[in-house]
C-alpha positions in Angstrom: 111.8 117.5 108.4 109.5 120.2 109.8 110.4 123.3 111.7 108.6 126.3 113.0 109.7 129.8 113.9 108.1 133.0 115.1 109.0 136.4 113.6 107.7 139.5 111.9 107.2 139.7 108.2 109.9 142.1 106.9 109.1 141.9 103.2 106.8 140.0 100.8 107.6 139.6 97.2 105.4 139.1 94.1 104.8 135.6 92.9 107.3 134.4 90.3 106.6 131.9 87.5 110.1 130.2 87.4 109.2 127.7 84.7 106.0 126.7 82.9 105.2 124.3 85.7 106.9 125.9 88.8 106.0 129.1 90.6 107.1 130.5 94.0 106.6 133.5 96.2 109.2 134.6 98.7 109.2 136.6 101.9 111.7 137.7 104.5 111.1 137.2 108.2 112.6 139.4 110.8 113.9 137.3 113.8 115.6 138.6 116.9 118.8 136.7 117.6 120.3 138.1 120.7 121.4 141.7 120.0 121.2 141.2 116.2 118.3 140.9 113.8 118.3 138.0 111.3 116.4 138.1 108.0 116.0 134.7 106.5 114.2 134.3 103.2 111.4 131.7 103.0 109.6 130.5 99.9 106.1 129.2 99.3 105.7 127.1 96.1 102.9 126.1 93.7 99.5 126.4 95.4 101.1 127.4 98.7 101.9 130.8 97.2 98.3 131.6 98.3 99.3 131.2 101.9 100.8 134.7 101.9 97.5 136.3 100.8 96.1 138.3 103.7 99.5 138.9 105.3 101.5 142.1 105.1 104.7 143.6 106.3 104.8 144.0 110.1 102.5 141.0 110.8 103.8 138.8 113.6 103.6 135.2 112.4 104.5 131.6 113.1 106.0 130.0 110.0 106.0 126.2 109.6 108.6 125.1 107.1 110.7 122.3 105.7 114.5 122.7 105.3 115.7 121.5 101.9 119.2 121.5 100.4 120.6 120.4 97.0 124.1 120.3 95.5 124.7 121.7 92.0 127.9 120.8 90.2 129.0 123.3 87.6 130.7 122.5 84.3 134.1 123.4 85.8 133.6 120.7 88.5 132.9 123.1 91.5 129.9 122.3 93.6 127.5 124.9 95.0 124.9 124.0 97.7 121.5 125.6 97.7 119.3 125.8 100.8 115.5 126.5 100.7 113.1 127.1 103.6 109.9 125.8 102.1 106.8 127.0 103.8 103.8 124.8 104.3 101.8 126.8 106.9 101.7 130.4 108.2 99.7 131.5 111.2 99.3 134.9 112.8 101.1 134.8 116.1 98.0 136.0 118.0 96.0 133.1 116.6 98.5 130.5 117.9 98.6 132.2 121.3 94.8 132.2 121.6 94.4 128.5 121.0 93.6 126.7 124.2 96.3 124.4 125.3 95.3 120.9 126.4 95.1 120.8 130.1 97.8 118.7 131.8 96.6 115.2 132.8 96.8 114.5 136.5 95.7 111.6 138.7 92.9 113.8 140.1 91.3 113.7 136.7 90.9 109.9 136.9 87.9 108.8 138.9 88.5 106.3 141.6 87.4 102.7 140.8 83.9 101.9 141.7 83.5 99.6 144.7 81.5 96.5 144.3 80.3 93.9 146.8 83.0 91.5 145.5 85.9 93.9 146.3 87.3 94.0 149.8 87.5 97.4 151.4 91.2 98.1 152.2 92.0 101.1 154.5 95.7 101.0 153.9 97.0 104.3 152.5 99.2 102.6 149.9 
């Protein structure tokens, strides 16, 4: 399931080699939520760690991410739930704003049908 959110990069952390075959890079995004600021942590994994290259603190971005969650049951039987916001695309906010939007489609864009000798001319307005 994919989501996107706009915010300001608050902090970017170094890449971490978690296991021999898994690496991640995290960053915190500053998001205005009414009169409070929120600072959710996002992660880029594997080759997507490179997505953060070229960005720095203070950059206004649009982050595209998937919401992931997993339960973990401890030896004592209690279960903890982990939530990850896995990034798959980051864009500068200005770049997103500069992309031309598709013009809305209207009936004025559709040319009227061509008249042929076989078609009767009808002067009714409907």
